[in-house]
Each structure stands twice: as structure tokens, then as C-alpha cells.
C-alpha positions as semicolon CSV with decimal commas, in nm:
position;residue;x (nm);y (nm);z (nm)
1;X;-1,624;-0,154;-1,788
2;X;-1,889;0,143;-1,896
3;X;-2,048;0,275;-1,622
4;X;-2,021;0,360;-1,286
5;X;-2,140;0,216;-0,969
6;X;-2,425;0,490;-0,855
7;X;-2,270;0,520;-0,480
8;X;-1,925;0,616;-0,697
9;X;-2,103;0,859;-0,897
10;X;-2,249;1,035;-0,627
11;X;-1,901;1,002;-0,429
12;X;-1,739;1,230;-0,763
13;X;-2,057;1,439;-0,764
14;X;-1,963;1,533;-0,373
15;X;-1,653;1,593;-0,371
16;X;-1,616;1,767;-0,720
17;X;-1,567;2,124;-0,540
18;X;-1,293;2,039;-0,382
19;X;-1,169;1,923;-0,709
20;X;-0,985;2,218;-0,810
21;X;-0,710;2,201;-0,506
22;X;-0,531;1,981;-0,749
23;X;-0,425;2,256;-0,922
24;X;-0,220;2,331;-0,587
25;X;-0,081;2,006;-0,486
26;X;0,189;2,197;-0,292
27;X;-0,096;2,348;-0,081
28;X;-0,246;2,030;-0,026
29;X;0,049;1,879;0,072
30;X;0,165;2,145;0,363
31;X;-0,103;2,099;0,510
32;X;-0,146;1,718;0,488
33;X;0,182;1,714;0,672
34;X;0,099;1,954;0,921
35;X;-0,155;1,706;1,007
36;X;0,061;1,364;0,911
37;X;0,389;1,537;1,148
38;X;0,746;1,468;1,034
39;X;0,995;1,360;1,207
40;X;1,389;1,460;1,295
41;X;1,523;1,347;0,976
42;X;1,277;1,256;0,738
43;X;1,273;1,546;0,517
44;X;1,385;1,324;0,226
45;X;1,098;1,074;0,302
46;X;0,839;1,376;0,307
47;X;0,960;1,518;-0,037
48;X;0,923;1,176;-0,221
49;X;0,576;1,208;-0,110
50;X;0,560;1,579;-0,217
51;X;0,653;1,493;-0,538
52;X;0,431;1,228;-0,594
53;X;0,092;1,344;-0,501
54;X;0,274;1,666;-0,739
55;X;0,248;1,416;-1,020
56;X;-0,047;1,235;-0,924
57;X;-0,241;1,551;-0,949
58;X;-0,141;1,590;-1,320
59;X;-0,254;1,264;-1,432
60;X;-0,474;1,237;-1,683
61;X;-0,896;1,165;-1,657
62;X;-0,859;1,176;-1,261
63;X;-1,148;1,214;-1,052
64;X;-1,242;1,361;-0,776
65;X;-1,250;1,050;-0,630
66;X;-0,903;0,992;-0,754
67;X;-0,818;1,333;-0,649
68;X;-0,935;1,237;-0,297
69;X;-0,762;0,863;-0,268
70;X;-0,435;1,036;-0,374
71;X;-0,462;1,318;-0,074
72;X;-0,568;0,975;0,149
73;X;-0,286;0,786;0,001
74;X;-0,006;1,040;0,107
75;X;-0,120;1,123;0,406
76;X;-0,151;0,723;0,542
77;X;0,218;0,692;0,489
78;X;0,348;0,968;0,667
79;X;0,148;0,952;0,925
80;X;0,247;0,646;0,936
81;X;0,540;0,704;0,898
82;X;0,595;0,971;1,156
83;X;0,411;0,733;1,401
84;X;0,696;0,464;1,319
85;X;0,941;0,725;1,384
86;X;0,773;0,859;1,751
87;X;0,770;0,508;1,891
88;X;1,113;0,435;1,805
89;X;1,260;0,726;1,986
90;X;1,066;0,669;2,284
91;X;1,141;0,318;2,291
92;X;1,477;0,243;2,067
93;X;1,484;-0,130;2,215
94;X;1,230;-0,173;1,865
95;X;1,524;-0,142;1,689
96;X;1,669;-0,420;1,848
97;X;1,329;-0,665;1,778
98;X;1,468;-0,961;1,633
99;X;1,260;-1,050;1,253
100;X;1,402;-1,379;1,237
101;X;1,438;-1,587;0,921
102;X;1,093;-1,439;0,795
103;X;0,924;-1,628;0,517
104;X;0,833;-1,379;0,189
105;X;0,632;-1,478;-0,098
106;X;0,685;-1,369;-0,382
107;X;0,572;-1,361;-0,751
108;X;0,479;-1,166;-1,058
109;X;0,087;-1,048;-0,987
110;X;-0,181;-1,332;-1,019
111;X;0,041;-1,589;-0,953
112;X;-0,170;-1,741;-0,630
113;X;0,062;-1,509;-0,414
114;X;-0,206;-1,420;-0,165
115;X;-0,334;-1,820;-0,086
116;X;0,018;-1,932;-0,053
117;X;0,053;-1,672;0,220
118;X;-0,300;-1,725;0,336
119;X;-0,230;-2,053;0,397
120;X;0,134;-2,002;0,583
121;X;-0,064;-1,745;0,802
122;X;-0,272;-2,017;0,933
123;X;-0,026;-2,196;1,169
124;X;-0,036;-2,063;1,525
125;X;0,339;-2,062;1,508
126;X;0,351;-1,766;1,215
127;X;0,238;-1,446;1,234
128;X;0,135;-1,254;0,933
129;X;0,079;-0,848;0,916
130;X;-0,349;-0,789;0,949
131;X;-0,506;-0,510;0,696
132;X;-0,566;-0,277;0,997
133;X;-0,223;-0,318;1,145
134;X;-0,084;-0,230;0,795
135;X;-0,313;0,073;0,809
136;X;-0,176;0,257;1,108
137;X;0,080;-0,007;1,221
138;X;0,146;0,090;1,643
139;X;0,211;-0,085;1,966
140;X;-0,021;-0,307;2,160
141;X;-0,350;-0,063;2,182
142;X;-0,597;-0,086;2,442
143;X;-0,901;-0,292;2,405
144;X;-1,127;0,110;2,283
145;X;-0,853;0,176;2,045
146;X;-0,794;-0,151;1,890
147;X;-1,184;-0,150;1,761
148;X;-1,155;0,201;1,652
149;X;-0,866;0,029;1,443
150;X;-1,010;-0,240;1,330
151;X;-1,345;-0,030;1,230
152;X;-1,140;0,190;1,001
153;X;-1,027;-0,065;0,864
154;X;-1,372;-0,248;0,767
155;X;-1,483;0,098;0,655
156;X;-1,154;0,124;0,368
157;X;-1,314;-0,218;0,296
158;X;-1,634;-0,160;0,315
159;X;-1,561;0,131;0,089
160;X;-1,368;-0,024;-0,186
161;X;-1,676;-0,314;-0,237
162;X;-1,943;-0,005;-0,302
163;X;-1,680;0,173;-0,546
164;X;-1,567;-0,169;-0,685
165;X;-1,783;-0,422;-0,600
166;X;-1,627;-0,680;-0,832
167;X;-1,282;-0,663;-0,698
168;X;-1,336;-0,840;-0,408
169;X;-1,369;-1,104;-0,667
170;X;-1,002;-1,056;-0,772
171;X;-0,871;-0,985;-0,439
172;X;-1,063;-1,010;-0,116
173;X;-0,922;-0,774;0,170
174;X;-1,099;-0,822;0,536
175;X;-0,993;-0,588;0,773
176;X;-0,856;-0,849;1,036
177;X;-0,697;-1,122;0,764
178;X;-0,322;-1,116;0,676
179;X;-0,213;-0,865;0,390
180;X;0,061;-0,807;0,183
181;X;0,363;-0,550;0,268
182;X;0,273;-0,352;0,003
183;X;0,013;-0,150;0,220
184;X;0,367;-0,070;0,489
185;X;0,613;-0,002;0,194
186;X;0,619;0,353;0,105
187;X;0,642;0,332;-0,271
188;X;0,467;0,050;-0,354
189;X;0,279;-0,013;-0,631
190;X;-0,083;0,155;-0,521
191;X;-0,008;0,425;-0,735
192;X;0,015;0,260;-1,086
193;X;-0,350;0,075;-1,023
194;X;-0,555;0,445;-0,955
195;X;-0,381;0,661;-1,205
196;X;-0,131;0,687;-1,492
197;X;0,156;0,909;-1,296
198;X;0,393;0,796;-1,614
199;X;0,708;1,052;-1,366
200;X;0,611;0,820;-1,088
201;X;0,687;0,551;-1,275
202;X;1,011;0,699;-1,447
203;X;1,118;0,722;-1,073
204;X;1,047;0,460;-0,973
205;X;1,174;0,210;-1,156
206;X;1,526;0,422;-1,094
207;X;1,443;0,353;-0,768
208;X;1,713;0,205;-0,503
209;X;1,447;0,019;-0,244
210;X;1,676;-0,048;0,051
211;X;1,504;0,292;0,270
212;X;1,182;0,132;0,226
213;X;1,289;-0,203;0,336
214;X;1,420;-0,030;0,618
215;X;1,093;0,164;0,697
216;X;0,881;-0,206;0,628
217;X;1,147;-0,407;0,936
218;X;1,076;-0,102;1,174
219;X;0,748;-0,174;1,062
220;X;0,724;-0,511;1,143
221;X;0,959;-0,461;1,493
222;X;0,709;-0,198;1,655
223;X;0,385;-0,469;1,535
224;X;0,615;-0,713;1,716
225;X;0,749;-0,521;2,051
226;X;0,534;-0,624;2,304
227;X;0,402;-0,885;2,200
228;X;0,471;-1,284;2,174
229;X;0,736;-1,375;1,859
230;X;0,641;-1,596;1,657
231;X;0,778;-1,665;1,230
232;X;0,694;-1,337;0,961
233;X;0,491;-1,447;0,688
234;X;0,507;-1,201;0,431
235;X;0,371;-1,139;0,096
236;X;0,406;-0,894;-0,199
237;X;0,422;-0,934;-0,624
238;X;0,652;-0,616;-0,549
239;X;0,925;-0,822;-0,390
240;X;0,986;-0,942;-0,645
241;X;1,161;-0,641;-0,819
242;X;1,323;-0,595;-0,496
243;X;1,520;-0,854;-0,385
244;X;1,872;-0,684;-0,343
245;X;1,693;-0,472;-0,131
246;X;1,480;-0,688;0,065
247;X;1,802;-0,914;0,125
248;X;2,015;-0,665;0,249
249;X;1,771;-0,597;0,497
250;X;1,655;-0,907;0,524
251;X;1,951;-1,115;0,522
252;X;1,764;-1,484;0,642
253;X;1,474;-1,457;0,473
254;X;1,328;-1,792;0,307
255;X;1,193;-1,631;-0,001
256;X;0,874;-1,862;-0,133
257;X;0,824;-1,771;-0,534
258;X;0,506;-1,859;-0,688
259;X;0,476;-1,893;-1,042
260;X;0,222;-1,923;-1,321
261;X;0,171;-1,894;-1,708
262;X;0,285;-1,554;-1,792
263;X;0,006;-1,527;-2,105
264;X;-0,257;-1,599;-1,836
265;X;-0,097;-1,410;-1,541
266;X;-0,073;-1,056;-1,767
267;X;-0,450;-1,097;-1,844
268;X;-0,535;-1,094;-1,542
269;X;-0,306;-0,875;-1,388
270;X;-0,472;-0,608;-1,608
271;X;-0,821;-0,728;-1,534
272;X;-0,741;-0,652;-1,170
273;X;-0,524;-0,277;-1,275
274;X;-0,884;-0,210;-1,485
275;X;-1,118;-0,222;-1,178
276;X;-0,884;-0,036;-0,910
277;X;-0,841;0,220;-1,167
278;X;-1,208;0,283;-1,274
279;X;-1,248;0,374;-0,927
280;X;-1,025;0,716;-0,991
281;X;-0,978;0,737;-1,336
282;X;-1,271;0,826;-1,611
283;X;-1,268;0,709;-1,898
284;X;-0,964;0,355;-1,793
285;X;-0,763;0,352;-2,116
286;X;-0,710;-0,013;-2,129
287;X;-0,492;-0,024;-2,379
288;X;-0,264;0,191;-2,210
289;X;-0,327;-0,021;-1,887
290;X;-0,176;-0,324;-2,095
291;X;0,140;-0,101;-2,244
292;X;0,233;0,032;-1,955
293;X;0,153;-0,266;-1,707
294;X;0,476;-0,482;-1,711
295;X;0,743;-0,187;-1,838
296;X;1,002;-0,096;-1,559
């Protein structure tokens, strides 16, 4: 991938004056926490994201757009966590919502998990989280607020299409379409697709993800509360590395495991990472992508 789309080049130029802020990620993080809010007892959750932003700020070849994306990623997760915890505090019965016999589509990336998930989501008896809901999980919204949330999701998709036009050919997204749990899991794989962050990789690979899956369950309890109960159809390649945590939090889950020739999978996944990383990193280290995609 030798050249950037014009829109991405212009965005990097526009954001360059603020790029120097990555030299002081702690100050930026403190500002994000003030904007996002912090739920009582959530210090560890917040500190984990403080560490992530600090590591991300040191990533080699990070671009101004990449630094902006890092801040947006952290801000979204902190904002959503604070909202979910606030809603549960206001409506304790949310945590009594049963997430009965959910179906989790798992498998290595690029093994047809997306198409499998989409097919399972078609039934009226099933419920899959929509992208706009995962970006800002909340209770049932009034029409005007719902339109605003959907519009924000569409803008995110449009931005991705603008900055990485070929990404939609690999993993198409729609604001009102079913999407994977990766957007709601606090410490999923997204940072790896935007920058090389060795400290985060080491931390991620040693992590017990049970707390992350408890948060994921709370997200779906919020999205279910006050709405018709249907069987959840869920999906993320990340579930495969955390089946122990998943089964601890969702003991009655059904696992649908997709398979494909590993040689084809590795090549396809590296291509996906290349197109994602090209938005945030220049130059893209293709050798590095190949060497680290599967090391955990």
C-alpha cells in the first residue's frame, strides 16, 4: 500500500498541530476522564486505559490521524463504561436481565464468522447487537436521540470508507447492521489493527478477560432491558482465545466454531490488518504485521 487516499493525507495535515500532545499522554488522558466520567469503584478499569493510551502514544510511525484514533478509542470505552455503570446504579434490575443461552460465533479471523453471524441474525427470534448500539450502548432512546446515535454510527463507517476505501471489501460495516462484540469488549484486538504496541500486546496476552466479559454481559443487559427478549446471536474472533472467561460469564452459551485453511486465514488476516493500520501508521511494516499477527 504505497499511497494514502487524499482525504487521509489532508486529515493528517489538519491534525498535525495537535500531534505534539502525544508527548504528554497523561494530561490528555486526564482530560478524557473528565469528559467521559468515572463510575465509583472503577479505578482499575480507568487505570488500564491510562496505560493503553500511554503505550499507544509511543507507537512507532504513528500518524496524527492515528493519535486522534487512539484518543477516540479510549474516550469511547470510558464513556460507555461510565454510562453502563450509571444506568445499572439507577436501575439495579438491569443486572437481573437473563441473557439466556446466547450463541457465540467464534473462530480465527477471516474464517467466515461474519457471514455466519449475519445469517444467524436474520431470524425474528434472534437478536444481534447493531453497530450503532455497540458504539454507544444505552436504554431504549426517544426517536430524536436514536436518530442521532444512528447518524454517529454512519459517520464512523463513512470515515472508515473514506480513509481506507478497500477495507469495506474485507469487512463491510453498516451502522444499522449486526456487528461483533469486539466493539464492546474493553480490551479487544482493535489497537493491534492500528499500531504496533508491544507493551500492550504483552499485557493483553497475560490478561484474565473475565472482567471484560462481565462488562460485555452488562452491555447486553442494558440493550435488552425494557425491550422484547430474544436469543442473542453474538460474534468475535477474539472469543476463541478467551473461551474460559466466556463460559465463566455465559455458562449456558452455545459455541459455533468456524474453520478454514490456516494458510489462507493468515494471509487474509494480514491483509485486513494492513488496510486498518495504513490509516494510523506510516509507513506500514508488512514484515512486522506478518511476524506478530499470531504471537500471543
